[in-house]
N, C-alpha and C positions, 0 to 999 in steps of 0.2 A: 235685740237685733234691729238694726236701723233699716228702714224701708228706703230702697233706692228709688230716686226719681226716674220717671220714664223719660222725660226730656228736661234739660236744664232750664232754670228759671229765665235765663237771658235769651233762650232760643225763641225766635219769632215763628210761631206756628204758620205754615204755609196756608194761604187762602185757597189753594188748589193749583191745578195746572190744566193745560189744554193743548190740543193740536187740532188738525183738520177733522179728525174723527170723533174726538171726545172733549167734553168739558167736565172736569172733576172739581166739585165744590163741596163744602161741608153739608152733610145730611141735616136737613131741618124739617120741621113739621109741615112746611109748605109742600114737601115732597111726599107726604104720607100716602095719598091715594095712588099716585103713579108708582111709588116704591112698593106698596102693597100688591098692586097688580103685577109688577115685575117679578117679585119673588114667589107669589102664590101660583103664577102660571109657569114657574120654572123649577119647582122643587127637585124633581128627579135630576135635572141638568145640574143644578147647584151641588147636589149631593155627589155627583160624579166629577165635579171640578176639583183639580188638584188643590189641596189645602182644606177641602171640606169632606173628602172621602173618609167615611167612618165617623163623621161628626154628627151625632144624633141629637143635636140641641135644637136651636130655633128653627132649623129648616123643616123639621117634622111637626112642629107645633101647629095646632089648629087655632090660629090667632084671628081675632076679628080686626076690622079696620081700626077700631078704638085701641085694641091691644097693640097694634103696630104703632100707633101714635105714641103710646106709652113707652114703647121700646125706643122710638126715635128721641123722645124726651130724655131718656136715660143716656143715649149716645150724646145728645147735646150737653148734658150735665158733665159727662166724662170729658168732652172737648173743652168746656170752660175750665174744668179743674185740671186739665192737662194730663189726665190719667189714661186717655185713649182717644183715638180720632177716627170717626166714621165719615166717609165721603160718599156722596152719590155720584154716579157716572151718568152723564147725559149724552145723548147723541149730539155730535158737533153741529148738525144742521137743524134738526127738528127740536132739539133740547128736551126730548122725551127721556124719562128715566130708563136706562138700559142695564143698570147694574150698581154695584157698590164696591168700595175699597175700605178695608179696616186696618188700622195700625194700632196695635195694643201691646202691652208689656209681653215679654217672651214667656212662652209656656215651658221652654227648655233652657237650661243654664248656659248652653253654648251659644245662644243668640242674644241680641239686645232688643229685638222687636219681633212680634208676630204679625205678619202682613198677609192679608188674604183679599182676593177679589173674585167677583163673579159677574157674569153677564146673563141677560135673559136667554132662555132656550132658543127663541126665534132670532137671536143675534149671536149665536154660538160662534160664528166665524170671527167675532171680534175679541174672543178671549185672549188669544196670543198677542194681537196688537195692543190690547189694554195692558197685558202683563209687561210688554216691552216698554210702554210709556211709564208705567208705575216704577219699574226697575230704574229707568233713567231719572225719574223724579226723586226716588229714594237717594240715589247717588248724588244728585245735584242740590237737593233742598232739605234733606233731613240729616240729623246727627248720628245716624245708625251706621256702625261699621260691620255688623253681622246680623242683618235682618233675615229671619226665616220666611221665605216666600217661595212656595212650591213652584218648581220649574214647569214650564209648558212644553 
């Protein structure tokens, strides 16, 4: 059985997107401390976010800052190999990490991508505006015709 590529070789991976509220850029090790703070302070909120409900994976793990760096390194490797794309979400003014966006191969056959996003619990009001920006970005900049991205 042939393995299907997630994105075509000729596709230029977007460096991110932005608007007045958000800067979305590839997740990198330089984000480790602020990323760690964002998700460890927001576990229950993330678990209640559409797309993560019932997902008992990384959200519940008791990871150290070093473990988080290892996870970011794996996301960076996925990005380089074009097997998945993790982006950090920064506040458009302060540039503080306020969430993440993940684009990975689909978990279900009827879709061509699995897309998820979350924001910090103390920025929960930004979940829907982030979702709207990511939906527009998917339509404008990505080759997916049927992404699975839980409605808000």
